[in-house]
C-alpha positions as CSV (number, residue, x, y, z in Angstrom):
1,M,-4.9,13.5,-24.6
2,S,-5.5,16.3,-22.2
3,Q,-2.9,17.6,-19.9
4,L,-4.8,16.3,-16.9
5,T,-5.0,12.8,-18.3
6,D,-1.3,13.0,-19.2
7,L,-0.5,14.0,-15.7
8,V,-2.5,11.1,-14.2
9,L,-0.9,8.6,-16.5
10,H,2.6,10.0,-16.0
11,V,2.8,9.1,-12.3
12,P,6.3,7.9,-11.6
13,W,6.7,4.4,-10.4
14,W,8.3,5.5,-7.2
15,A,5.3,7.7,-6.3
16,A,2.9,4.8,-6.8
17,A,5.2,2.6,-4.6
18,I,5.3,5.3,-1.8
19,L,1.5,5.6,-2.0
20,A,1.2,1.8,-1.7
21,L,3.7,1.7,1.3
22,V,1.9,4.5,3.1
23,G,-1.5,2.8,2.5
24,A,-0.2,-0.6,3.7
25,A,1.3,1.0,6.8
26,M,-2.1,2.7,7.5
27,A,-4.0,-0.5,7.0
28,V,-1.7,-2.4,9.4
29,L,-1.7,0.4,12.0
30,G,-5.5,0.7,11.7
31,N,-5.9,-3.1,12.1
32,R,-3.7,-3.1,15.3
33,R,-5.7,-0.2,16.8
34,L,-9.0,-1.6,15.6
35,D,-9.5,1.7,13.8
36,K,-11.7,0.7,10.8
37,P,-11.7,4.1,9.1
38,M,-7.9,4.2,9.1
39,Q,-7.7,0.6,7.9
40,R,-10.2,1.4,5.1
41,L,-8.2,4.5,4.0
42,G,-5.0,2.4,4.0
43,V,-6.6,-0.2,1.8
44,A,-8.0,2.5,-0.5
45,L,-4.6,4.0,-0.9
46,V,-3.1,0.6,-1.8
47,L,-5.8,0.0,-4.3
48,L,-5.3,3.5,-5.8
49,A,-1.6,2.8,-6.1
50,I,-2.3,-0.4,-7.9
51,V,-4.8,1.3,-10.3
52,L,-2.3,4.0,-11.1
53,A,0.4,1.5,-11.7
54,I,-1.9,-0.5,-14.1
55,L,-3.0,2.7,-15.9
56,H,0.7,3.7,-16.2
57,A,1.6,0.3,-17.7
58,V,-1.4,-0.1,-20.0
59,F,-1.9,3.4,-21.2
60,P,1.5,5.2,-21.5
61,S,1.2,9.0,-21.5
62,Q,2.2,11.0,-24.5
63,R,5.3,12.2,-22.6
64,E,6.3,8.6,-22.0
65,K,5.8,7.7,-25.7
66,L,8.1,10.6,-26.7
67,E,10.6,9.7,-24.1
68,K,10.6,6.1,-25.5
69,R,11.1,7.5,-29.1
70,T,14.0,9.7,-27.8
71,R,15.6,6.6,-26.2
72,Q,15.2,4.8,-29.6
73,I,17.0,7.6,-31.4
74,V,19.9,7.3,-28.9
75,A,19.9,3.5,-29.2
76,A,20.0,3.8,-33.0
77,I,23.1,6.0,-32.8
78,D,24.6,3.6,-30.3
79,H,24.0,0.6,-32.6
80,K,25.0,2.7,-35.7
81,D,21.7,1.8,-37.3
82,W,21.4,4.7,-39.6
83,S,18.2,3.5,-41.3
84,A,16.5,3.2,-37.9
85,L,17.7,6.7,-37.0
86,H,16.4,8.0,-40.4
87,N,13.0,6.4,-39.7
88,L,12.7,7.9,-36.2
89,L,13.3,11.4,-37.4
90,D,10.7,13.5,-39.3
91,T,11.1,15.1,-42.7
92,S,11.0,18.6,-41.1
93,T,13.3,17.9,-38.1
94,A,16.2,20.3,-37.5
95,L,19.4,19.7,-35.7
96,G,21.4,22.5,-34.2
97,T,22.6,24.5,-31.2
98,A,20.9,27.5,-29.6
99,S,22.6,29.8,-32.1
100,R,23.0,27.7,-35.3
101,T,21.2,25.1,-37.4
102,L,23.5,22.3,-38.4
103,A,21.2,20.1,-40.5
104,N,17.6,20.1,-41.7
105,G,15.6,17.0,-42.5
106,R,16.0,13.3,-41.7
107,D,18.4,12.6,-44.6
108,S,20.8,15.4,-43.6
109,I,20.7,14.6,-39.9
110,A,21.3,10.9,-40.4
111,A,24.2,11.6,-42.7
112,L,25.7,14.2,-40.4
113,T,25.4,11.8,-37.4
114,K,27.0,8.9,-39.3
115,S,29.8,11.2,-40.4
116,A,30.5,12.4,-36.9
117,S,30.3,8.9,-35.6
118,E,33.0,7.8,-38.0
119,T,35.1,10.9,-37.5
120,Y,35.2,10.7,-33.7
121,G,35.3,6.8,-33.6
122,L,32.1,6.6,-31.6
123,K,32.1,3.3,-29.6
124,S,29.0,3.6,-27.5
125,V,26.4,6.1,-26.2
126,W,23.9,5.8,-23.5
127,I,21.4,8.0,-21.6
128,S,22.3,8.9,-18.1
129,G,19.2,11.1,-17.5
130,I,16.0,11.9,-19.2
131,V,13.2,14.4,-18.2
132,S,10.2,15.5,-20.2
133,E,8.0,18.6,-19.8
134,R,4.7,19.4,-21.5
135,T,3.6,22.9,-22.3
136,D,0.3,23.0,-24.3
137,A,1.1,21.5,-27.7
138,L,4.9,21.1,-27.1
139,I,6.7,18.3,-25.3
140,T,10.4,18.9,-24.6
141,V,12.4,15.8,-23.7
142,S,15.8,16.7,-22.2
143,V,18.5,14.1,-22.2
144,D,21.9,13.7,-20.7
145,V,24.0,11.2,-22.6
146,V,27.5,9.8,-22.1
147,S,29.6,8.5,-25.0
148,N,32.9,6.7,-25.5
149,Q,34.9,7.4,-28.6
150,D,38.4,6.9,-30.0
151,E,38.9,10.7,-30.2
152,T,38.9,10.9,-26.4
153,L,40.8,7.7,-25.8
154,D,37.7,6.0,-24.4
155,R,37.3,8.7,-21.7
156,P,33.5,9.3,-21.3
157,V,32.1,12.5,-22.8
158,A,29.0,13.9,-21.2
159,S,26.5,15.8,-23.4
160,S,23.0,17.3,-23.1
161,A,20.3,17.8,-25.7
162,Q,16.7,18.8,-26.0
163,F,14.2,17.1,-28.3
164,D,11.2,19.4,-29.1
165,Y,8.0,17.5,-30.2
166,Q,5.2,19.6,-31.6
167,E,1.6,18.4,-31.6
168,N,0.2,18.1,-35.1
169,G,-3.4,16.9,-34.9
170,D,-3.2,13.4,-33.4
171,D,0.5,13.1,-34.2
172,W,3.6,14.4,-32.6
173,V,6.4,15.7,-34.9
174,L,10.0,16.0,-33.8
175,E,10.5,19.6,-34.6
176,K,14.1,20.3,-33.4
177,I,17.0,18.6,-31.7
178,T,19.1,21.2,-29.8
179,I,22.5,20.3,-28.6
180,I,22.9,22.1,-25.2
181,R,26.4,21.2,-24.4
182,I,29.2,18.7,-25.2
183,Q,31.4,17.9,-22.2
184,D,32.1,21.3,-20.4
185,Q,31.7,23.2,-23.6
186,R,28.5,25.3,-23.6
187,D,28.8,26.4,-27.2
188,P,29.3,23.2,-29.2
189,N,29.6,25.2,-32.5
190,L,33.3,25.4,-32.0
191,N,34.2,21.7,-32.1
192,L,31.0,19.9,-33.3
193,L,32.2,19.6,-36.9
194,R,35.9,19.4,-37.4
């Protein structure tokens, strides 16, 4: 899918809603003033918003598909479904920080994640923010997550990570998961593995 098509299909729901509201206001205002061109433009904007919303729902962009996959990875960790996590990763996926690789391959990453979950007594994890960006054949999905665990006496721990997906023909491969920060600690190498 080209970047232009990806851009058209990745219109946020709120942008389509604003477009529809502006169009509806123009149509009503044009009707009150008996201004047919304004009324037609308003109706056209409402129809455009409807078409964009339908395209968005029926044909998700590649960015949305990879955002969904990232959400599934976090959900697998939350549910402690290590086989689902294993299946969502690629054989060449690497996990690490900006300065160090912690695990290579789906088997190692799933095992490390399971071990860390048990060590820290992970109770739940959820996404508090997600943003994706496409640059040519690379889509980076940045996530902010919050977790509760026994280690912190159920106090929420905020973390950030980046998931780099590389285009490989018609497929997208999860190339690297980079841990950006854990709580206020910018270099998670220090306490990631105790």
